N, C-alpha and C positions, 0 to 999 in steps of 0.2 A: 793571466794577464795582470799586470799592475797598473795603477792610475797613470804613471808617467809613460807607460807603454800604449796608453789608449788614445786613439784619435778623438779630438773633442769637437770636430766639425758638426757633428749631429747631436751635441749635448742639448738636453732640454733647457738648461739655464741659459745657454747661449742663444738658442732659438727664441726664448721668451724675451731676452734682452733685445734682440733684433726687432721684435714687435713693439715692446713697451718700455725699454730701458732707457729712454732718453728723458731728460728732466721734465720738459714741457708735457710730454705724453702722460707721465705719472701725475703731474699737477692737474692736467685736464681730467684725468680719471678721479683724482681726489674731489674735484669740484663736482663732477658728475654724480659721485656717491652722496654728495651733499646737496643735491637737487638742482644744480645748474644745468640748463638744458639748451639755451640759446647762444648762438655765436656771439652776439653782442654782450651777453652776460659774461661768457668766458673771456672775451677780450677785456672788458672793463675790470673784471676781478683779478685776472692773471697779469694784465699789463704787458702782453707780448704783442709783437707786430702782427698785422693781418696776414702776411705771407706765411709766417711760422705757424700761427694758429690754423689757417686753412690747410697747410701741409699736414700738421699732426692729426687734425680731425679726419682728413682724407685717408691717412694711413691706418687710423683706428677703425674707420669704417670698412676699409678694404680688408683688414685683418679680422673682421667680424666681432670686434670688441665693443663697438658702438654701432647703432643703426641710426640713419637719417630719416626722420619723419617730417614730411612737408606740412607747413601750416601757412596760412595766409590771413593777415589782418585786413580789414576793409580798406581799400584804396591803396594797397601796397603789393609788391611782387611777392611770389611764393618764396618762402624762406624754410629753414629746416630747424627742427629740434634734434638734439642728439641724446639718444636713450641707450643705457647699458643693455647689452644682450645677455643671455645666460653665460656666454663665454666671458663677458666683461664682468659680470657679477662674481664669478669664480676668482677674480683678482682681488676681491675685498680683503681676504686674510692676508694677502701679500702687502696691501696698503696699511692695513692695521699693524702688521709686524714692523713695517718701516716707521710708522708713527710711534709705536711702543719703544723702539730702539732710539728714535729721535728724542722722544720725551726724556729718556734716561741720559743720553749722551751728548745730545746737541740742542736740547730745548731751552726755552727762554727761562731764565732764573725765577721769573714771577709765576710760572706755571704753563701748563699746556694750553694751546689755542682751542683745541677740540676736547671735549670731555664725553667720552662715549660710554653709555651705560645701557645695561639690559632694561627694556621697556617694562617688563613684568615686575622686577624686584629692585631695580635701581642700582644694582651692583655694577662696578666698573667691568668693562669687557677686556679680556687679554687673549692674545694668540698663544697657544702652547703647541708643542710637538707631542704627539700621542702615538703610542703603540696600539695598532689595531687588534692584535692578538690578546694581550693582556688588559687592554683599555687603560694602560698606565700613562698618565699625562706628565709632562714636565721633563721629558728626556733631554739629556745634553749630548753634544757630539761623542763624548766618551761612552755613551750607552748604546751605540749603534754600530753595526758592522756594514761598511760599504764595499761593494764589489761590482765588477762589471756586470751590466745588464745584457739582455738579449740583443740590444742595438749597438753593443760595443764593438768597435773595430780596432785592430792593431794600427799603431802609429806607423806611417810610412817612414821607412828608414832612410 
C-alpha cells in the first residue's frame, strides 16, 4: 500500500493536531513550559478572551495534557493552577522544534525571544531527529524510509 492509498483518519499527526494543533493551545503550552500556571496569568500574557482561554484550558485538561490543581487565597473562591502532566511534558520537543524553525524562518531580526540553554554547560539546546539503531543524529527526510505501519488502512474507494 502506498501513501496516497492510505486512509489518514487514524494518522497520529492528525490526532495530535486535533488535541493541540490550534494556535492558542500551543501558546498556552509554551507559557506553561515557561512557568505560567494561573488563569489570570495566561489571560494577561496571551491577551485572549476569557471564553477562548477557558475553552482551550478545558480541552487540554480533558486530553490529559494539563491537570487543574485547586488553590485558594485567603478571602477568595477556589481557583485552579494548570500544570503539565507527563503527557504534556512529552510535547516539549515539539514546541522546541517549532521555536527552532521559527527562529530560522520567521523570527525577529533582532534575535530570538527565548534563549534555551543546557543548565549544566550553557550550550544552546536543539531538537534533532536521531536513529535509534545507530544513534546517528541529524537525519533528514532523505535518510529515512516511510512505509505503512500496523494501523494503516486502505483508503476507501
